[in-house]
Phi, psi and omega in degrees: 000324179231128175239125177245126185232118170050049184280131176221145178207130178237150172240099187066236180270357182269118176273100184283322180225131187233102171053056183266133177222140173191165174240147175235124181277154178299132176084002180263160170260114184256116182265137172244107188251129177178167181289166174301136181088005183281340181118005184298308183294326177298317179298311184291330177289334172286319179300320183268012173071013174288330176240153175252129180292150174288324178205162182098174184224149172234122178243120182240119180052040178084000183250126175282127184298338178288336186267324187211075180295330182295319181292326177298317181298332181283336181256358184236134171255146184230126173251101185288162179296321177272135181294127183243082181220156174267114188299326185276350177269158176284170177301314180297316179296323176297316180295321179295322179294306184293323177294329179296337179292339179268004179058038175285133178308141190304315181297318179294320180296319178300316180295315179298320182298315180292318178296320182289321175299320177293322181298322179267011175062042178227021179298326180290350179247018188298330183262009179266143179291148182299329181291356175261359184269152172286167179301320180292323178292323176298321178300319180293323176293322176303316178296317180302318180300327184282349186257355189298327182266013175056060182289160176266342180232138179232128174258125176243108183260102181050059189287349184246012179297125177073018184260138179288161185303321182295311179291329177299316178295323176300315180297317178301318180296318180297315180299315180299317180292321178298314181292323176298331178278002175101004182285137173277130186234131172253121191236111177262141182198158168246013177262113183301318185294330179289315178298319180292324184287318192258321202276132174288317177234140182235128171255121177267121184237140174209136179053041173084357182242146173276118182279320180203157181210139176159183172289169179301321179295318180292321179294324176299318180292318179298317186277341186059031176289148184240162167290158182230130175246124178245125182242122175270122181272140181288336179175143182201165174236174184299322181295320179298313181297319180296321178296319179297313183291329181294330179276340180215093183300341181280355179294134175245127182250130177254108184294331183288323181256356181056046181237151176246132178242132181228123173276141181213167182277331185209113184301310185300319182284322191266338187295323178300319181294322180293318178298316179299319181298316180296313182292320179293339178270002179096006180279145177248122185273127176269314176201161182231135176236134179241149176221113177291165180292116181249172176297329178298313180293325177295315180299315179300318182294320184283324186254340182075016181206159177284155178288116184264160175283000000 
């Protein structure tokens, strides 16, 4: 549905996006994961035609964005990172204003506004001014504004920044229902758990470049990230540790915490053998902690650093 080819964009001497390419299939949730300043917002602003790329092409539903930006706006909804609402207007009045920009007939717009407020579970607050809403509720109204013209594609640019847990869950529910209804969603975030939770395909971006792209399973294979088993020993001596390490050279021993760490391909399959090795070598196990391969471990493996704000 969306093809991005060799996209680049600079602001003066700053290369915000560098030769980025990817495809997005119809009906998928496509995640763009990276720290602030990585180029996520620049990419989505090119997709929604707010910015023009220096080079490269974006084709959406067969339309090149360079040729017909107006038609792109009709099939795409955009939820910007910054809340775009008029504080002194009510929720309903905001929807009527923003929906009016799409030249939706008034009767249809009124119906859409009420249905959309109900969809984001804020119909009971339709006559309240936006300045009485919490940050999370404003985010939900922002999402409602983007849905009035019934787009087939929705861009969500960091939609949960500064949102409390209750409203965050509301937003998650809305995203799930939209995608279940067949909507294609582009989701930018610097929250690893959100990308892992929602996205069918994840593009990891840093300093304007896509480092890796794929499903969580594919990213695990690309990164060669492993599951991790950490064993706290009740007491040990150097000979015990050496015997354990001699049977498994990948074992890492931390003398300060008296723990053994072992990377493995499959926790369920490998943990019995690791426990037997430790016990047969004279080690006494106090406790065991396991960590499956997560997006966090994949990100660390690919970039060599934690995801920063």
